[in-house]
ZADO-1210 file (C-alpha; in nm, 4 decimals, padded with zeros to 6 digits):
<atoms>
<atom x="01.0244" y="-03.6492" z="-07.7216" code="MET" pos="1"/>
<atom x="00.7134" y="-03.6897" z="-07.9623" code="LYS" pos="2"/>
<atom x="00.4079" y="-03.8877" z="-07.8462" code="LEU" pos="3"/>
<atom x="00.0702" y="-03.9660" z="-08.0352" code="ILE" pos="4"/>
<atom x="-00.2461" y="-04.0914" z="-07.8694" code="THR" pos="5"/>
<atom x="-00.5319" y="-04.2285" z="-08.1007" code="TRP" pos="6"/>
<atom x="-00.8542" y="-04.4187" z="-08.0607" code="ASN" pos="7"/>
<atom x="-00.8185" y="-04.6145" z="-08.3741" code="ILE" pos="8"/>
<atom x="-01.1672" y="-04.7888" z="-08.3500" code="GLN" pos="9"/>
<atom x="-00.9990" y="-05.1467" z="-08.4322" code="TRP" pos="10"/>
<atom x="-00.8311" y="-04.9697" z="-08.7289" code="ALA" pos="11"/>
<atom x="-01.1829" y="-04.9014" z="-08.8963" code="ARG" pos="12"/>
<atom x="-01.1837" y="-04.5918" z="-09.0866" code="GLY" pos="13"/>
<atom x="-01.4878" y="-04.3830" z="-09.2017" code="ILE" pos="14"/>
<atom x="-01.4614" y="-04.5895" z="-09.5295" code="ASP" pos="15"/>
<atom x="-01.5654" y="-04.8865" z="-09.3204" code="LEU" pos="16"/>
<atom x="-01.2381" y="-05.0628" z="-09.3973" code="ALA" pos="17"/>
<atom x="-01.0404" y="-05.2133" z="-09.1166" code="VAL" pos="18"/>
<atom x="-00.6760" y="-05.1511" z="-09.2092" code="ASP" pos="19"/>
<atom x="-00.4092" y="-05.1693" z="-08.9191" code="PRO" pos="20"/>
<atom x="-00.1249" y="-05.0877" z="-09.1833" code="ALA" pos="21"/>
<atom x="-00.3135" y="-04.7420" z="-09.2553" code="ARG" pos="22"/>
<atom x="-00.2953" y="-04.6623" z="-08.8913" code="ILE" pos="23"/>
<atom x="00.0800" y="-04.7296" z="-08.8659" code="ALA" pos="24"/>
<atom x="00.1275" y="-04.5327" z="-09.2008" code="ARG" pos="25"/>
<atom x="-00.0844" y="-04.2326" z="-09.0623" code="THR" pos="26"/>
<atom x="00.0871" y="-04.2086" z="-08.7450" code="ALA" pos="27"/>
<atom x="00.4090" y="-04.2053" z="-08.9091" code="ARG" pos="28"/>
<atom x="00.3113" y="-03.9259" z="-09.1461" code="GLU" pos="29"/>
<atom x="00.1909" y="-03.7082" z="-08.8555" code="LEU" pos="30"/>
<atom x="00.5240" y="-03.7234" z="-08.6587" code="ALA" pos="31"/>
<atom x="00.8357" y="-03.9250" z="-08.6394" code="ASP" pos="32"/>
<atom x="00.6988" y="-04.0364" z="-08.2875" code="PHE" pos="33"/>
<atom x="00.8900" y="-04.1800" z="-08.0032" code="ASP" pos="34"/>
<atom x="00.5755" y="-04.3130" z="-07.8336" code="VAL" pos="35"/>
<atom x="00.2255" y="-04.4143" z="-07.9888" code="LEU" pos="36"/>
<atom x="-00.0654" y="-04.4899" z="-07.7614" code="CYS" pos="37"/>
<atom x="-00.3561" y="-04.6719" z="-07.9113" code="LEU" pos="38"/>
<atom x="-00.6834" y="-04.7514" z="-07.7877" code="GLN" pos="39"/>
<atom x="-00.9557" y="-05.0049" z="-07.9078" code="GLU" pos="40"/>
<atom x="-00.6827" y="-05.2358" z="-08.0588" code="VAL" pos="41"/>
<atom x="-00.8471" y="-05.6037" z="-08.1235" code="ALA" pos="42"/>
<atom x="-00.7199" y="-05.9449" z="-08.1649" code="VAL" pos="43"/>
<atom x="-00.9273" y="-06.2166" z="-08.3032" code="ASN" pos="44"/>
<atom x="-01.2563" y="-06.0372" z="-08.2668" code="PHE" pos="45"/>
<atom x="-01.4335" y="-06.0965" z="-08.5928" code="PRO" pos="46"/>
<atom x="-01.7658" y="-05.9801" z="-08.4381" code="GLY" pos="47"/>
<atom x="-01.6516" y="-05.6243" z="-08.4793" code="LEU" pos="48"/>
<atom x="-01.7993" y="-05.4392" z="-08.7820" code="PRO" pos="49"/>
<atom x="-01.5496" y="-05.4960" z="-09.0772" code="GLY" pos="50"/>
<atom x="-01.3026" y="-05.7003" z="-08.8817" code="SER" pos="51"/>
<atom x="-01.1701" y="-06.0409" z="-09.0237" code="ARG" pos="52"/>
<atom x="-01.0507" y="-06.1450" z="-08.6734" code="GLY" pos="53"/>
<atom x="-00.7045" y="-06.0194" z="-08.7547" code="GLU" pos="54"/>
<atom x="-00.4286" y="-05.9870" z="-08.4783" code="ASP" pos="55"/>
<atom x="-00.3951" y="-05.6124" z="-08.4822" code="GLN" pos="56"/>
<atom x="-00.1009" y="-05.6330" z="-08.2312" code="VAL" pos="57"/>
<atom x="00.0892" y="-05.8369" z="-08.4761" code="ALA" pos="58"/>
<atom x="-00.0163" y="-05.6346" z="-08.7934" code="GLU" pos="59"/>
<atom x="00.0743" y="-05.3125" z="-08.6169" code="LEU" pos="60"/>
<atom x="00.4095" y="-05.4435" z="-08.4701" code="SER" pos="61"/>
<atom x="00.5063" y="-05.5504" z="-08.8405" code="ARG" pos="62"/>
<atom x="00.4444" y="-05.2135" z="-08.9709" code="ALA" pos="63"/>
<atom x="00.6341" y="-05.0280" z="-08.7127" code="LEU" pos="64"/>
<atom x="00.9862" y="-05.2114" z="-08.6893" code="PRO" pos="65"/>
<atom x="01.1951" y="-05.0716" z="-08.4096" code="GLY" pos="66"/>
<atom x="00.9294" y="-05.0259" z="-08.1624" code="TYR" pos="67"/>
<atom x="00.8418" y="-05.2507" z="-07.8653" code="SER" pos="68"/>
<atom x="00.4818" y="-05.3297" z="-07.8188" code="ALA" pos="69"/>
<atom x="00.3048" y="-05.3193" z="-07.4820" code="HIS" pos="70"/>
<atom x="-00.0617" y="-05.4578" z="-07.4987" code="TYR" pos="71"/>
<atom x="-00.3046" y="-05.4390" z="-07.2003" code="GLY" pos="72"/>
<atom x="-00.6128" y="-05.6501" z="-07.2384" code="VAL" pos="73"/>
<atom x="-00.9530" y="-05.5268" z="-07.1187" code="ALA" pos="74"/>
<atom x="-01.1722" y="-05.7764" z="-07.2647" code="THR" pos="75"/>
<atom x="-01.0657" y="-06.1442" z="-07.2861" code="ASP" pos="76"/>
<atom x="-01.3475" y="-06.3834" z="-07.3988" code="VAL" pos="77"/>
<atom x="-01.3898" y="-06.7187" z="-07.5432" code="ASP" pos="78"/>
<atom x="-01.4107" y="-06.7194" z="-07.9187" code="ASP" pos="79"/>
<atom x="-01.5992" y="-07.0301" z="-07.9355" code="GLY" pos="80"/>
<atom x="-01.3310" y="-07.1870" z="-08.1205" code="LYS" pos="81"/>
<atom x="-01.0852" y="-07.2676" z="-07.8588" code="GLY" pos="82"/>
<atom x="-00.9242" y="-06.9351" z="-07.8759" code="GLY" pos="83"/>
<atom x="-00.9521" y="-06.5866" z="-07.7114" code="ARG" pos="84"/>
<atom x="-01.0957" y="-06.2682" z="-07.8546" code="SER" pos="85"/>
<atom x="-00.9002" y="-05.9687" z="-07.7105" code="LEU" pos="86"/>
<atom x="-00.9858" y="-05.5952" z="-07.6927" code="PHE" pos="87"/>
<atom x="-00.7679" y="-05.3226" z="-07.5079" code="GLY" pos="88"/>
<atom x="-00.4977" y="-05.0525" z="-07.5404" code="ASN" pos="89"/>
<atom x="-00.1575" y="-05.0703" z="-07.6862" code="LEU" pos="90"/>
<atom x="00.1762" y="-04.8654" z="-07.6318" code="ILE" pos="91"/>
<atom x="00.4585" y="-04.8735" z="-07.8921" code="PHE" pos="92"/>
<atom x="00.7867" y="-04.7119" z="-07.7874" code="SER" pos="93"/>
<atom x="01.1188" y="-04.6946" z="-07.9435" code="ARG" pos="94"/>
<atom x="01.2740" y="-04.5499" z="-07.6256" code="LEU" pos="95"/>
<atom x="01.3487" y="-04.8090" z="-07.3383" code="PRO" pos="96"/>
<atom x="01.0785" y="-04.9381" z="-07.1516" code="VAL" pos="97"/>
<atom x="01.1910" y="-05.0412" z="-06.8167" code="LEU" pos="98"/>
<atom x="00.8698" y="-05.1762" z="-06.6819" code="GLN" pos="99"/>
<atom x="00.5031" y="-05.2375" z="-06.7899" code="THR" pos="100"/>
<atom x="00.1852" y="-05.2359" z="-06.5735" code="TYR" pos="101"/>
<atom x="-00.1610" y="-05.3288" z="-06.6775" code="ARG" pos="102"/>
<atom x="-00.4301" y="-05.1909" z="-06.4578" code="HIS" pos="103"/>
<atom x="-00.7730" y="-05.3145" z="-06.4625" code="LEU" pos="104"/>
<atom x="-01.0067" y="-05.0069" z="-06.3846" code="LEU" pos="105"/>
<atom x="-01.3124" y="-05.0321" z="-06.1679" code="PRO" pos="106"/>
<atom x="-01.6393" y="-05.1439" z="-06.3266" code="TRP" pos="107"/>
<atom x="-01.9285" y="-05.0981" z="-06.0811" code="PRO" pos="108"/>
<atom x="-02.2621" y="-05.2272" z="-06.1711" code="ALA" pos="109"/>
<atom x="-02.4816" y="-04.9846" z="-06.3604" code="ASP" pos="110"/>
<atom x="-02.7713" y="-05.1881" z="-06.4757" code="PRO" pos="111"/>
<atom x="-02.9110" y="-04.8766" z="-06.6761" code="ALA" pos="112"/>
<atom x="-02.6593" y="-04.8857" z="-06.9601" code="VAL" pos="113"/>
<atom x="-02.4445" y="-05.1325" z="-07.1486" code="LYS" pos="114"/>
<atom x="-02.0819" y="-05.1172" z="-07.0668" code="SER" pos="115"/>
<atom x="-01.7375" y="-05.3205" z="-07.0404" code="MET" pos="116"/>
<atom x="-01.4227" y="-05.3750" z="-06.8648" code="GLN" pos="117"/>
<atom x="-01.1669" y="-05.0916" z="-06.9032" code="ARG" pos="118"/>
<atom x="-00.7891" y="-05.0814" z="-06.8630" code="ILE" pos="119"/>
<atom x="-00.4880" y="-04.8502" z="-06.8159" code="ALA" pos="120"/>
<atom x="-00.1570" y="-04.9568" z="-06.9621" code="VAL" pos="121"/>
<atom x="00.1222" y="-04.7953" z="-06.8009" code="GLU" pos="122"/>
<atom x="00.4858" y="-04.8052" z="-06.9425" code="ALA" pos="123"/>
<atom x="00.8026" y="-04.6551" z="-06.7406" code="VAL" pos="124"/>
<atom x="00.9713" y="-04.4921" z="-07.0575" code="VAL" pos="125"/>
<atom x="01.3360" y="-04.3909" z="-07.0428" code="GLN" pos="126"/>
<atom x="01.2738" y="-04.0482" z="-07.1851" code="ALA" pos="127"/>
<atom x="01.5826" y="-03.8241" z="-07.2792" code="PRO" pos="128"/>
<atom x="01.5586" y="-03.6287" z="-06.9579" code="TRP" pos="129"/>
<atom x="01.4909" y="-03.9306" z="-06.7432" code="GLY" pos="130"/>
<atom x="01.2256" y="-04.1854" z="-06.6668" code="PRO" pos="131"/>
<atom x="00.8495" y="-04.1077" z="-06.7119" code="VAL" pos="132"/>
<atom x="00.5317" y="-04.2978" z="-06.6679" code="ARG" pos="133"/>
<atom x="00.3240" y="-04.3143" z="-06.9898" code="VAL" pos="134"/>
<atom x="-00.0391" y="-04.4333" z="-06.9124" code="VAL" pos="135"/>
<atom x="-00.2892" y="-04.4757" z="-07.1864" code="THR" pos="136"/>
<atom x="-00.6569" y="-04.5626" z="-07.1252" code="THR" pos="137"/>
<atom x="-01.0138" y="-04.5527" z="-07.2445" code="HIS" pos="138"/>
<atom x="-01.2754" y="-04.4698" z="-07.0172" code="LEU" pos="139"/>
<atom x="-01.6382" y="-04.6056" z="-07.0135" code="GLU" pos="140"/>
<atom x="-01.8748" y="-04.4038" z="-07.2697" code="TYR" pos="141"/>
<atom x="-02.2240" y="-04.4971" z="-07.1451" code="TYR" pos="142"/>
<atom x="-02.1924" y="-04.4717" z="-06.7729" code="SER" pos="143"/>
<atom x="-02.0868" y="-04.1345" z="-06.6150" code="ALA" pos="144"/>
<atom x="-02.0910" y="-04.3308" z="-06.2708" code="MET" pos="145"/>
<atom x="-01.8568" y="-04.5959" z="-06.3962" code="GLN" pos="146"/>
<atom x="-01.6223" y="-04.3254" z="-06.5595" code="ARG" pos="147"/>
<atom x="-01.6061" y="-04.1167" z="-06.2419" code="MET" pos="148"/>
<atom x="-01.4903" y="-04.4483" z="-06.0798" code="ALA" pos="149"/>
<atom x="-01.2327" y="-04.4874" z="-06.3201" code="GLN" pos="150"/>
<atom x="-01.1096" y="-04.1476" z="-06.2872" code="VAL" pos="151"/>
<atom x="-01.0876" y="-04.1943" z="-05.9171" code="GLY" pos="152"/>
<atom x="-00.8666" y="-04.5167" z="-05.9960" code="ALA" pos="153"/>
<atom x="-00.6349" y="-04.3523" z="-06.2130" code="LEU" pos="154"/>
<atom x="-00.5905" y="-04.0726" z="-05.9391" code="ARG" pos="155"/>
<atom x="-00.5168" y="-04.3524" z="-05.6842" code="ALA" pos="156"/>
<atom x="-00.2795" y="-04.5146" z="-05.9217" code="LEU" pos="157"/>
<atom x="-00.0781" y="-04.1960" z="-05.9674" code="HIS" pos="158"/>
<atom x="-00.0696" y="-04.1404" z="-05.5879" code="GLN" pos="159"/>
<atom x="00.0577" y="-04.4852" z="-05.5422" code="GLU" pos="160"/>
<atom x="00.3353" y="-04.4192" z="-05.8031" code="ALA" pos="161"/>
<atom x="00.4451" y="-04.1103" z="-05.6481" code="CYS" pos="162"/>
<atom x="00.4697" y="-04.2979" z="-05.3095" code="SER" pos="163"/>
<atom x="00.6942" y="-04.5347" z="-05.4596" code="HIS" pos="164"/>
<atom x="00.9174" y="-04.2601" z="-05.6217" code="ALA" pos="165"/>
<atom x="00.9341" y="-04.0867" z="-05.2724" code="SER" pos="166"/>
<atom x="01.0788" y="-04.3635" z="-05.0717" code="VAL" pos="167"/>
<atom x="01.3792" y="-04.5734" z="-05.1397" code="PRO" pos="168"/>
<atom x="01.3044" y="-04.9460" z="-05.2183" code="ARG" pos="169"/>
<atom x="01.5062" y="-05.2408" z="-05.0878" code="ILE" pos="170"/>
<atom x="01.7344" y="-05.3515" z="-05.3748" code="GLN" pos="171"/>
<atom x="01.7405" y="-05.6996" z="-05.5347" code="GLU" pos="172"/>
<atom x="01.9975" y="-05.8293" z="-05.7842" code="ASP" pos="173"/>
<atom x="01.9133" y="-05.7568" z="-06.1445" code="GLY" pos="174"/>
<atom x="01.7078" y="-06.0271" z="-06.3324" code="GLY" pos="175"/>
<atom x="01.4800" y="-06.0977" z="-06.0337" code="GLN" pos="176"/>
<atom x="01.1094" y="-06.0040" z="-05.9922" code="PRO" pos="177"/>
<atom x="01.1946" y="-05.8073" z="-05.6816" code="PHE" pos="178"/>
<atom x="01.4318" y="-05.5864" z="-05.8716" code="GLN" pos="179"/>
<atom x="01.3621" y="-05.2099" z="-05.7902" code="ALA" pos="180"/>
<atom x="01.3231" y="-05.0191" z="-06.1193" code="LEU" pos="181"/>
<atom x="01.2156" y="-04.6654" z="-06.1382" code="PRO" pos="182"/>
<atom x="00.8623" y="-04.5817" z="-06.1261" code="ARG" pos="183"/>
<atom x="00.8830" y="-04.1934" z="-06.1047" code="PRO" pos="184"/>
<atom x="00.6156" y="-03.9172" z="-06.0194" code="ALA" pos="185"/>
<atom x="00.6581" y="-03.7589" z="-06.3765" code="SER" pos="186"/>
<atom x="00.3804" y="-03.8880" z="-06.5927" code="ALA" pos="187"/>
<atom x="00.2011" y="-03.8411" z="-06.9286" code="ILE" pos="188"/>
<atom x="-00.1622" y="-03.9599" z="-06.9013" code="LEU" pos="189"/>
<atom x="-00.3170" y="-04.0130" z="-07.2392" code="THR" pos="190"/>
<atom x="-00.6251" y="-04.1556" z="-07.4052" code="GLY" pos="191"/>
<atom x="-00.9920" y="-04.1429" z="-07.4979" code="ASP" pos="192"/>
<atom x="-01.1566" y="-04.0295" z="-07.1735" code="PHE" pos="193"/>
<atom x="-01.5110" y="-04.0243" z="-07.3164" code="ASN" pos="194"/>
<atom x="-01.5921" y="-03.6910" z="-07.1690" code="CYS" pos="195"/>
<atom x="-01.5675" y="-03.3173" z="-07.2629" code="LYS" pos="196"/>
<atom x="-01.3653" y="-03.0557" z="-07.1251" code="PRO" pos="197"/>
<atom x="-01.6694" y="-02.9253" z="-06.9151" code="ASP" pos="198"/>
<atom x="-01.7358" y="-03.2713" z="-06.7794" code="ASP" pos="199"/>
<atom x="-01.6926" y="-03.3506" z="-06.3973" code="PRO" pos="200"/>
<atom x="-01.4674" y="-03.6349" z="-06.4999" code="GLY" pos="201"/>
<atom x="-01.2225" y="-03.4090" z="-06.6790" code="TYR" pos="202"/>
<atom x="-01.2453" y="-03.1655" z="-06.3786" code="ARG" pos="203"/>
<atom x="-01.1515" y="-03.4359" z="-06.1342" code="HIS" pos="204"/>
<atom x="-00.8559" y="-03.5513" z="-06.3344" code="ILE" pos="205"/>
<atom x="-00.6905" y="-03.2044" z="-06.2877" code="THR" pos="206"/>
<atom x="-00.8020" y="-03.1579" z="-05.9322" code="MET" pos="207"/>
<atom x="-00.4856" y="-03.0969" z="-05.7190" code="PRO" pos="208"/>
<atom x="-00.3685" y="-03.3568" z="-05.4688" code="PHE" pos="209"/>
<atom x="-00.2924" y="-03.3194" z="-05.1179" code="ASP" pos="210"/>
<atom x="00.0306" y="-03.0967" z="-05.0560" code="VAL" pos="211"/>
<atom x="00.3436" y="-03.3188" z="-05.0974" code="GLY" pos="212"/>
<atom x="00.1797" y="-03.6259" z="-05.2158" code="THR" pos="213"/>
<atom x="00.1540" y="-03.6043" z="-05.5996" code="ALA" pos="214"/>
<atom x="00.1977" y="-03.3480" z="-05.8696" code="PRO" pos="215"/>
<atom x="-00.1243" y="-03.2567" z="-06.0415" code="ALA" pos="216"/>
<atom x="-00.2247" y="-03.3233" z="-06.3917" code="PHE" pos="217"/>
<atom x="-00.2338" y="-03.0620" z="-06.6201" code="VAL" pos="218"/>
<atom x="-00.4178" y="-03.0745" z="-06.9709" code="ASP" pos="219"/>
<atom x="-00.1481" y="-03.0178" z="-07.2212" code="ALA" pos="220"/>
<atom x="-00.3665" y="-02.8553" z="-07.4748" code="TRP" pos="221"/>
<atom x="-00.4162" y="-02.5574" z="-07.2333" code="THR" pos="222"/>
<atom x="-00.0525" y="-02.5156" z="-07.1970" code="LEU" pos="223"/>
<atom x="00.0116" y="-02.4993" z="-07.5705" code="ALA" pos="224"/>
<atom x="-00.3127" y="-02.3205" z="-07.6642" code="HIS" pos="225"/>
<atom x="-00.3895" y="-02.0964" z="-07.3733" code="PRO" pos="226"/>
<atom x="-00.7396" y="-01.9500" z="-07.3841" code="GLY" pos="227"/>
<atom x="-00.8308" y="-02.1467" z="-07.6908" code="THR" pos="228"/>
<atom x="-01.0879" y="-02.4022" z="-07.6794" code="ALA" pos="229"/>
<atom x="-01.0018" y="-02.7593" z="-07.7556" code="HIS" pos="230"/>
<atom x="-00.9982" y="-02.8544" z="-08.1198" code="ALA" pos="231"/>
<atom x="-01.2489" y="-03.1372" z="-08.1819" code="PRO" pos="232"/>
<atom x="-01.1062" y="-03.4955" z="-08.1670" code="SER" pos="233"/>
<atom x="-01.4343" y="-03.6963" z="-08.2335" code="ALA" pos="234"/>
<atom x="-01.7164" y="-03.6704" z="-08.4683" code="GLY" pos="235"/>
<atom x="-01.5498" y="-03.4709" z="-08.7635" code="LEU" pos="236"/>
<atom x="-01.6473" y="-03.7184" z="-09.0386" code="TYR" pos="237"/>
<atom x="-01.8955" y="-03.9747" z="-08.8845" code="GLU" pos="238"/>
<atom x="-02.2361" y="-03.8542" z="-08.7820" code="ASP" pos="239"/>
<atom x="-02.3716" y="-04.1658" z="-08.5999" code="SER" pos="240"/>
<atom x="-02.2708" y="-04.0600" z="-08.2470" code="TRP" pos="241"/>
<atom x="-02.0458" y="-03.7386" z="-08.1913" code="ALA" pos="242"/>
<atom x="-02.2619" y="-03.4585" z="-08.3171" code="LYS" pos="243"/>
<atom x="-02.1437" y="-03.1865" z="-08.2937" code="PRO" pos="244"/>
<atom x="-01.7708" y="-03.2709" z="-08.3207" code="PRO" pos="245"/>
<atom x="-01.6229" y="-03.2499" z="-07.9551" code="PHE" pos="246"/>
<atom x="-01.2889" y="-03.3162" z="-07.7943" code="CYS" pos="247"/>
<atom x="-01.2621" y="-03.6288" z="-07.5686" code="CYS" pos="248"/>
<atom x="-00.9223" y="-03.7308" z="-07.6410" code="ASP" pos="249"/>
<atom x="-00.6643" y="-03.5571" z="-07.4225" code="PHE" pos="250"/>
<atom x="-00.2940" y="-03.5664" z="-07.3058" code="ILE" pos="251"/>
<atom x="-00.2512" y="-03.4739" z="-06.9353" code="PHE" pos="252"/>
<atom x="00.1186" y="-03.4102" z="-06.8206" code="VAL" pos="253"/>
<atom x="00.2343" y="-03.3751" z="-06.4449" code="THR" pos="254"/>
<atom x="00.3004" y="-03.0126" z="-06.3437" code="ALA" pos="255"/>
<atom x="00.6718" y="-03.0913" z="-06.3399" code="ASP" pos="256"/>
<atom x="00.6717" y="-03.1519" z="-06.7181" code="LEU" pos="257"/>
<atom x="00.4694" y="-02.8505" z="-06.8107" code="ALA" pos="258"/>
<atom x="00.7510" y="-02.6520" z="-06.8825" code="ALA" pos="259"/>
<atom x="00.8799" y="-02.9229" z="-07.1464" code="ARG" pos="260"/>
<atom x="00.5375" y="-02.8853" z="-07.3502" code="VAL" pos="261"/>
<atom x="00.6369" y="-02.7341" z="-07.6938" code="ARG" pos="262"/>
<atom x="00.3111" y="-02.8035" z="-07.9108" code="SER" pos="263"/>
<atom x="00.0190" y="-03.0016" z="-07.9026" code="VAL" pos="264"/>
<atom x="-00.1718" y="-03.0774" z="-08.2383" code="LYS" pos="265"/>
<atom x="-00.4773" y="-03.2754" z="-08.3278" code="ILE" pos="266"/>
<atom x="-00.4736" y="-03.4204" z="-08.6831" code="ASP" pos="267"/>
<atom x="-00.7970" y="-03.3103" z="-08.8308" code="SER" pos="268"/>
<atom x="-00.7393" y="-03.4550" z="-09.1783" code="GLN" pos="269"/>
<atom x="-00.7269" y="-03.8268" z="-09.1239" code="THR" pos="270"/>
<atom x="-01.0502" y="-04.0514" z="-09.1705" code="GLN" pos="271"/>
<atom x="-00.8524" y="-04.3778" z="-09.0746" code="ALA" pos="272"/>
<atom x="-01.0924" y="-04.3790" z="-08.7417" code="SER" pos="273"/>
<atom x="-01.3810" y="-04.2164" z="-08.5934" code="ASP" pos="274"/>
<atom x="-01.1307" y="-04.0334" z="-08.3719" code="HIS" pos="275"/>
<atom x="-00.8442" y="-03.7990" z="-08.4709" code="GLN" pos="276"/>
<atom x="-00.4871" y="-03.8522" z="-08.3606" code="PRO" pos="277"/>
<atom x="-00.3389" y="-03.6087" z="-08.0800" code="VAL" pos="278"/>
<atom x="00.0326" y="-03.5333" z="-08.0996" code="LEU" pos="279"/>
<atom x="00.2452" y="-03.3634" z="-07.8252" code="ILE" pos="280"/>
<atom x="00.6044" y="-03.2677" z="-07.8422" code="GLU" pos="281"/>
<atom x="00.8082" y="-03.2262" z="-07.5269" code="LEU" pos="282"/>
<atom x="01.1520" y="-03.0543" z="-07.5053" code="ALA" pos="283"/>
<atom x="01.4307" y="-03.3099" z="-07.4410" code="ASP" pos="284"/>
<atom x="01.6259" y="-03.0275" z="-07.2287" code="ALA" pos="285"/>
<atom x="01.5127" y="-02.7176" z="-07.0603" code="ARG" pos="286"/>
</atoms>
């Protein structure tokens, strides 16, 4: 199973052109992926630099036939013309998606900085070895306090899912909202976490849970590249905010998936966004 995560900056490249088709093309050139997790995907948001107000979910979907799209909206505002401007995260999958969840993350007031609502999109994907939760998110950049609250929420959501996985659910006939579908403990947590590997938020993500409650998250890079510092995923080609370049885009896997991690790669060549895509390959069989 191959998965890519990428903050696409509303498909705006270093050349300042907004081009969703280029995003899809670049992802395909990187790998024949099964799942694509994107952050900062816009619909009808002409106020974003370079945007024409295009529907990026629709444009990306047209460029990726054979994949189902699962969009989670963090920002939903009146466009002043009777429509809505949307901004959020998007998961594409060519594997079956059993269920999708959209979790708005905490946004405690922090008057010292600008900030916005954040979301985690969760898709229960039928991987070759069984169901796995794929979660993609984009945490707050300006407020460390808000970011830590969001990390805490991600951990709580993981514990909640694991509690569902540990007990049998009352069965309901198929086709009903109460139908019991798998929500496994196994998970892949991806996205732009807006923190470095030495940040308290990063360390909190990988902290163990109480024994028997939930498998811990492990940074897949450390499994594929033990003892090697993270390659930078931001600031390689743009000097307005991320200097020197650093890594803030991660893929975490639950401990039960660690043995499946075959490789993790950051594409340092593309300039289709201000972030670099990250690719993980997991073995279908052990």
